[in-house]
Each structure stands twice: as C-alpha cells, then as structure tokens.
C-alpha positions, 0 to 999 in steps of 0.5 A: 063315643069316638066324637065325645073323646075327640072333643074332650082331647081338644078342650084339654089341649086348648086349655093347656095352650091358654095356660102356657100362653099366659104364663107370667114367667114367660112374660117376665123373661120376654120383658127382661130380653127387651130390656137387654135389647134396649126396647124399654117400651115393649119391656114395660108391656110384657112386664105389666102382663106378668104383674097382672097374672102374678101381682106379687112377682117382685122382680117384675116390679124391679125390672119394670122400674128400670124400664120406666127410668130408661123411658124418662118416666121417673114417677112410674119407676119410683112407684114400682120400687114402692110396690116392690118394697112391700115384698122386699122390705129387707132390701135396702137398694129398693128403698134407695132407688125409690128415694133417689127418684123422688129426689129427682122429682122434687118430692123431698119428704118421700125421698127422705122417708125412703132413704132413711129406710135404706139406711136403717136396713144397711147403716153403711150404704154410702149412696143413701147418705149422699142422696140424703145430703143432696135432699137436705141441701135442696131444702136448705138444711145445710147443717144437717146436710153437713152431718149426713155428708160427714157420715158418708165420708167416714164410710168412704172417702170418695171423690164424689163424697168430698165434692158434696161435702165441699158444696155444703161447706160453701153454703155454710160459708166455710170457704177454706174447708170447702177448698180443702174438700174440693182439693181432696175430691180432685186428688181422688179423681183428677177427671172430676170436672165438677170438683175442679170448677167448684174449686175454682169458684171457691178460690175466686172467693178467697182471692186466689185468682191464679190458682182458680185459673189453673183449676178451671183451665184443667176442667175446660181441657177435660170437658170443653163443652161444659159452659160453666167452666167458661163462665167461671174462667171469665170471672177470674179474667175480670179479677185480673182486669183482662176483659177481652179474654173474659168477653171471649169466654162468655161469647163461647157460652153464647154460641153453645146456648144462644137463648141464655138471657143470663149470658147476654147479661153477663157479657153486657156487664163485662162490656160495660166495665170495659167501657164498650157501652154500645156493645153493652147496650146490645147485650142488655137488650138481648137479655131483656128480649128473652126476659123482659122483667130483668131489673138488673139488665134494665138498670145496667142498660140505662147506665150505659145509655148515659155514658154514650149521652143517650139520655132519652132512652136512659130515662125510659129505662129508669122509669120502667125500673121504678114501675117494677120496684117497690120502695120505702119512701121515708127510708130513702129520704133519710138515707139520702140526707145522711149521705149528703151530710157525710159527703160534705164532711169528707170534702177535700181540694186535692186533684186526683193523680193519674198513674199509667200502668200499661203500657209502661211509660218511658216518659211521664207524658208519653205512651208507646204502642206497637207500630200499626196499632189501631185499637189499644188498651190503656190500664192505669190507676187513679190515686185520690183521697175521695171517690172518683166521680168521672173518668174520661179517655178521649171524651168517653166515660170509663168506669174505674174499679176501686182497689186496695191502693186506688182506683184502677181502670182499663179501656180500649182506645182508637189511636188511628191517625192520632198524635195524643190521648187525653185522659181526664179524671174528676172526683166527687168534689169536682177536683179535676186532673187532665193530662194529654199523653203523646203517642209514640209508635214503636216496634215490639220484636225482641232482638235475635241472638246468634253465637258465631264462635264458638259454634252454637248449634240450632238447639243452643249447644256450644261445642268447645274445642279446648280445655282452656278455662277462658273462652272468647265468645263472638256473636251478632244481634239482629233487631229493627231498633238500636241495641241498649245493652248486651250482657253475657253471664251478667257481664257487659259485652263489647259492641259498638253502641248506636250501630244497627245489628251490631256484632259483640264479643266477650272473654269469659271464664267458664270454670265450673260452668256448663252454660252461658246466658246472653241477654240483649235489650233494645231501646224500646225495652224489648228483651231476649234471653238466650241460654247456650249449653257448653259441650266440652266433649269436643275438646278431648277429640281435638287433642287426638285428631291429626285432622284438627277440628273437623266439621260435617255439613249435611244438606237434606232437601226432600220437601220440594214445591215442583219436583217430586218429594223424597224419603231418601235424603232423610234416610241417607243423612240418618244413615251417614250420621250414624256411621260418622258417630264412631269418628272424630267430628267436633260438630255436625250441621244439619240443614233441611229443605233449603231454598236457593237464597238460603243455600247461597247465603249459607255457603257464601256467608254463614258457613264462611263466618263459622269456619273462620271464627271457629278455626275449622281445619277439615270440613265434609259437605254432603248433599242429599236431594235432587240434582241436575247435570246440564251442559257439563255443569252440575246443579243441586236442586233447592226446594223452591226450584222450578222445573225446566228453569235452570236459573232457579237451580244452585250451580255447584260452581257457586259452591266452589267459589264460596269454598275458595273464599275460606280456603285459607282457613281450611286444610281439608275440604271434601264435597260429596253429592249423590245427586248428580255429576259435578261437572268438568268445570268443578273438578279434575278427574282422577286418571286411574283408580285412586291410590289408597293412602296410609293412616301413618302418612303424616304428610297426607293430614298436614298438606292441603286437600280439596276433593269431590266425590259424586255419583255420575247419574244424570237423573233425579235422586232416587229413594234407595241409594247404593252410593250412600249405602256403600259409603256408610257401610264402609265407615261403619264396618271399618276395623282400623283406627282411620280410613282414607277417603280413597278406600271408601271411593274404591269400595263405592265404585266397585259396588255401584258398577257391580250394580250396573249403575254409572261409575261415580267420579272422584277428583280434586276440586279445580281452582282450590289449593291441593298439596296432595293431602287427603281426607281421613276419617279418624276413629274416636279410638285413634 
C-alpha cells in the first residue's frame, strides 16, 4: 500500500515538472531576454518552441520576426508578420512591417497589398505612405508615387517626406519643384546628407554649378565616407573645367571601392577630356578587366588610342565594339548621306580664332607662368563658325568642349626647358590657325605691405595720437619684382617708380572714416589689399599725458629649442599687460619667441623706425624669458640659442647700442628684465635706495631719463616670478593718479629681499643721456 502511494506521488511530481518545463510563456520570456541581450539566434529557437506549444501566441510571432530581421533573414521576418496578422488584423503596424520587408525583398505586389491594409486601418500612418511611394518608384509608376507622397507630406512635413517627394519629381522631370523639395528637406534636417546630395544633383542639371558645390561640400563634411558625394562633386568640377579636382575626387572613391568598374570608367572619361590619354587608357582597361563587355569603355579607350597614335589597338577596340552592337545598316547609310550633304552646305573658309583665358596673357603671343613651373595648365576658347575638327597643343590632341560662345579647352603642358608653346586648331573644313606662344616665367608672390607711421599693430590697427582730420601715412612694400602701383583709399601714393621694395607716403583726410585700404600691385599683376582700422582713442590719451606718447614693448620668449621651455613669460606678460591697462599707454607691441636675428633686427632697425616715424616720447621695454650673466655681462636668451654657446645669446649691451641710435627721439627709456643681472657695462648702479619722485615734479617728466631695472639672479628664468608679481601689484593697487618707477623699485626690492632672493638692481643706462628725469606711469584718470 505504501509503495503504491509513493509511485502515484512520483508520477504526479514528474507530470508537474514536464508541464512546467514546456510552458510556452517561459519559452517566450526567455526569447525576449535573448533579444534584449542581442542573442537573436537563441531567441529564434526559444520563440519557435513557444509557438509550437501555443500556435496562436501572436506576440511570439512578432518577437521572432524582430529576431529574424536582426539576423538578416527578411523573408522569414515578413512571413512571421503575416502569421501574426491573422490574429492582429486590426494592428496597422503588423501589416506595415510586412509590407516594408517585402519591399526590401523586391516582392512589390505583396508589399503594396500589406501597405494598403495598414493604410486602411490607420489613414494617417505616414510611414506606410512613404514605403508605398518607394515601391511605386521601384515599379516606375511615378505619377501614382507622387500622389501617394503628396498624402504623406500633407500628413507630416518631415525631411524624409520632402526628400522622397523630390526624388519622384526628378523622375517625372520637374527639376525646379524637386530642387524646392530638397531645400525643404535640408531645412527640416540639416544633417540629411541624402537630400544634400540630391539637391546638388538637381542643381547641376539646372546649371547652378556653384550652388551645387555648396550643397555637396556640406554633405561631404557631414558624411566623408559616402562615395556618392565625391562623384557628384567631381561632375560639378568638370562643369567648371577643373579636371584636376574632379579626378582627385574620383580617385578618393576608388581608394574606398577599388573594385568599381564605373569609377575607373568615370575617371578615364575625365582624363580623356583633360587630354591625358595614356592615363585614360589605363583606367578604361581597368574598367574592362572588371566588366569585359562595357561598350562605353571600349569606345572611349579606342578614341584615346587614336589620340596617342596607337591605331592598331584603336582598330581592335572598334572591331570588338561592332561585335557587341546591333546596327540597322540602311538607316546608317541614309544618316551618313544626309550628314555629308549638310556638311558641304555649311562649308566656310574663315580660320578659327584662339583666345587664351588662363593664364591671362599680358601680350597677344606671350604666356606667363610661375618660375620653376614644369607642368602647367592652359585654358582657352576657340571662336569659329564651324565645329572644331582638331586641336593640338605641342603636337598632342586636345578635346575641346562646345560652349555658348565658342569651344573651350583645358590641357596640361610640359614646359620644362621650353621657350614656347605651339597651339594649332583646325575646323571641319580644314581651316587652320597656328600660333606659337612665347613662355615667360615670372614670380607669383603678392607684395607685402607694412605701415610704419602711424604705427600699425600685427592685427592691422593704426593708433592715432591726435584728432587732426589729416594724417601722414608712411610705409614700405616688399616684393620680388618692381611695383606698378600703390593706392591708399583709391589715391595714388608717393613712391619712386622702378625701385625695388620702395617706401611710400601719402597725406590723407580721415574725416568720418574708420579704416584705410592700401592696394599694391607688381608688374606681373600680383595684387595685395591690406585694410587697416583706425583707433582714435590714443588721441585722447596724448592730450592728458605729461609723458607724451608712451609705448610699451614686451618680448616674451618661452618656446626654446635647447633651453627648457617656460610657462612663466606668458603669465608674466599677461599680468603686466593687465596692470598697464589702467595707465596711459598709446601702443603695446608684443613679440613672442624671437630668435637672435629677429631680436637684433627688431631693436636696431624696426623699433628705431617705428619710434622715429611715430614720434614716441617714452618707451618701456620688458623682457620675459631665459637670461644669462657671464663675465659681468647680461644676456637675453633667444629661442634658437644653443647651450654653452655665448655667441648665440643676445648681449644686452647690443640693446644699449640700439637705444643710443634713437635716443634723440625719445625722452624717457625704461628697460626691465626679470631674466638676469644686466651687468656693470650696461648701467650705473644707484648708490642708495632710490628716492621716490613726485608726480608734481614737472622737471622729472620733461628732462631725459634712461633707466634699467633688473633682477639680480644669475640662474635661468623660473615660472613663478616674485619680481614681476610685485611689480604688477604695485601698478594695479596704486590709488594715485601716477606712480614713479622709483616707488615700484622700492616695493619690488623689499618683496624680493623678504623672500630671501638676491636684491634686484636699478640704475641709469650707461652711455645714454640722462638729465635726472624719471619714468612715470600716468593713470588714465590723470
């Protein structure tokens, strides 16, 4: 009895386990979990078991359809949506997905049937109308596709709907309407690269080449890996006769898709039109290796063979083409006879005219090219009453393109070691023109314009020091060739014609003007236009500043070749410029990372000319960078200096010599260096603590001063300068209308000594005139 009960209990438990193990809901749940995990193969297996146990579980069909689609099995997915639709015949999305998948499979009847069911259930389902539009386009039913796409647009004006509406318009031939559709598509979604490319294509067909380039360039920027954009842009470049750029774009496509016969063919066509027939033959051959029965490639290759006089291979290609083609012999005979008669009726005896467009000739039979040129482009136009039969440049055939007012051509020519170029053109009636153009190699660099007075900053700002409505402008031109003209605001400037790198000057009225325009052109037509903005704020400063016109010069050396690079100079100069902002400085010159030759030229020539021409009264020179103190001599370290090579350093005694050359123009000179001791040969040290001068001491501003303030450290510069920090703080926190340099010197010395660093030195520059004046920092509120 006990054994019987035990057997019954075991059978019951086993049955429960089997029923639980075969629960379809658990298989479905497991399948859903596999889908979420991206394990679509196992998901299909679990969902199939669920369907086998419960054939009417619609959600299992839908889930399995999703898994099949992710596995790249669209037919199985479509069939599952069909099965689900028998249970969910009121769910439009089930029919939509089935229709979408049948469209991808190319089964258009099934696709239309299911999409119509989706639309019948939900009249405003935009996605169904859009897929149906694409199905009708695939079946070439463009008028019907347009009506369906109209409905989609009525329901929702999306970028995608406008895009497909435009595609249908293109098929119908409504190019202007298509252009507007693509514009709307892009305005809805500026990243719709398909619409941008389609817009570029339509604009090419409408001869809006520049606008087409704008559209396709944007598409390429957004999607640089899409080859279609480069192909479209190449066609735009061809319309502009810019074959090198067109060929470059197709080459990019070939790099991305090296097995595309169409791209080799297209590049071959471009090479052919650019008269590079050997390259064209190579590309047509590659296209035929990939598609041996490409009739167009055969014909084009034959034509290029002819141009390079390879008649044997040209005949072979023409014969192969005949074998591939079917002809109506009678029609060909009649057509030939008619053309022969028309040809004779139009016969004329006027020779063609050759017009060179680029390079623009300065003489009828002289072509100018940049010096050292080897391969050059020649662009021209042929004017004749009849079609052009043949054009040769240096004996090589060139294919001209018929335009609105003649035949245009563009060709590449090897001019190395040549003195001239022969261009020969013959029309269909054998009227011939032959011109031998002399080659003239010239420089192509435009002139460089520099304004010396009034001073112009590196960013093109001229600082005026008076309110005078008339200004005197002085400058210089640097160019490899002679200057043909110099114009300032449309007025011819004064200069010496025929002189290389001439100086120029002009008197200008600047009433109601905020800029001047200087235009310089050389004898080879190279032109530079330089615009300079007028800053009149310094004129107000000049009226109230007892120090006169005051300039500050900062030398910031931080990026060294052999010495350690520094962050400190940049911070120091920024700190000082901020501190000087509250004081009356008419101009600040900021030079960065100067090498030795640049430093020598700047102080001995450039700064001298600027000070003289701009009548500077007071000048502050601040050096931030590495320094050296060797044999009682201070050095500033240029960025190209070599370690342990004293000759490569900038001796600040050379600075003194430069300052002496323009001391006649300057009343107050102040040199500040935080790099090293300046050395006894540079200055006369003060015997005691500097006596602070009064801002009311008019003699101190009118009498000359030549002063130097230098840190006394003998080591290289550091990135955290107590010297500069205290100097800047003294200026920034000064409550008075002016502060003399002596006050700042005393504050800096106290701070540096307190910080247990070597005491800085302050004194007069030896050899420069000093009448016991001093350098005042005058507040803008003075």
